[in-house]
C-alpha positions in Angstrom: 195.7 98.8 191.5 199.3 100.0 192.1 201.9 97.5 191.3 204.5 96.8 194.0 207.4 98.2 191.9 205.5 101.5 191.4 205.0 101.8 195.2 208.7 101.0 195.8 209.8 103.6 193.3 207.5 106.2 194.9 208.8 105.5 198.4 212.4 105.6 197.3 211.9 109.0 195.5 210.2 110.4 198.6 213.0 109.0 200.8 215.7 110.6 198.6 213.9 114.0 198.3 215.1 116.2 201.0 218.4 118.1 201.0 218.7 117.3 197.3 215.3 117.3 195.4 214.3 114.1 193.7 211.9 113.9 190.7 210.0 110.8 189.8 210.1 111.0 186.0 208.4 107.7 185.4 205.2 109.3 186.8 205.6 112.5 184.8 206.4 110.8 181.5 204.2 107.8 181.9 204.8 105.2 179.2 207.9 107.0 177.9 211.3 105.4 178.2 212.8 107.7 180.9 214.9 107.4 184.1 212.7 106.4 187.1 214.2 109.1 189.4 216.4 112.1 188.7 218.4 113.0 191.7 220.9 115.8 191.1 223.5 114.4 188.7 222.2 110.8 189.2 219.8 108.9 186.9 218.2 106.2 189.0 216.5 103.1 187.7 214.6 101.3 190.4 214.2 97.5 190.2 212.2 95.5 192.6 212.1 91.7 192.6 210.9 89.0 194.9 214.0 86.9 194.2 217.5 88.3 195.0 220.8 86.5 194.5 221.8 84.9 197.8 225.5 85.3 197.0 225.0 89.0 196.8 223.9 89.0 200.4 226.8 86.9 201.4 229.2 89.2 199.5 227.8 92.2 201.3 227.9 90.5 204.7 231.6 89.8 204.0 232.2 93.5 203.0 230.3 94.7 206.0 232.3 92.5 208.4 235.6 93.6 206.9 234.7 97.3 206.7 235.6 98.2 210.4 233.3 101.2 210.5 233.9 102.3 206.9 231.2 102.2 204.1 231.0 98.6 202.7 231.0 98.5 198.9 231.1 95.7 196.4 232.7 96.2 193.0 231.1 93.5 190.8 233.4 92.4 188.0 232.5 90.2 185.1 235.5 88.2 183.7 237.0 90.0 180.8 235.4 93.3 181.6 237.5 96.4 181.1 238.4 98.2 184.4 236.0 101.0 185.2 233.0 99.2 183.6 232.2 97.2 186.7 229.0 97.6 188.8 229.2 99.1 192.3 226.9 97.8 195.0 226.4 100.0 198.1 223.5 100.3 200.6 221.1 103.0 199.5 221.4 104.7 202.9 225.2 104.9 202.6 224.8 106.2 199.0 222.4 108.8 200.1 224.6 109.9 203.0 227.7 110.1 200.7 225.9 112.2 198.1 224.4 114.6 200.6 227.8 115.0 202.3 229.4 115.6 198.9 226.7 118.1 197.9 227.2 119.9 201.3 230.9 120.1 200.8 230.5 121.3 197.2 228.6 124.4 198.4 231.4 125.3 200.9 234.2 125.5 198.3 
């Protein structure tokens, strides 16, 4: 029986695979400690949970409301963390669009 996280990982890999090929390494190297998905220069680790921090939804709703048509992003800072080490939270569809646009522009230079 396939676990939910495996199905989510597979669907995300299929969704990413298109203009830029995506490879599901966790399937190829089963049991090895490898990235879940290789997508161009990105190493993607897929995490799926039933419980999600409610405050993250609230933060993202605020970012979306304030974005005025721009891409909403959260930079998640832990007190005392050095600048540049923060986590960035962005919708997967926005991330995919930005990377595909970036890749398309890279080829035209």
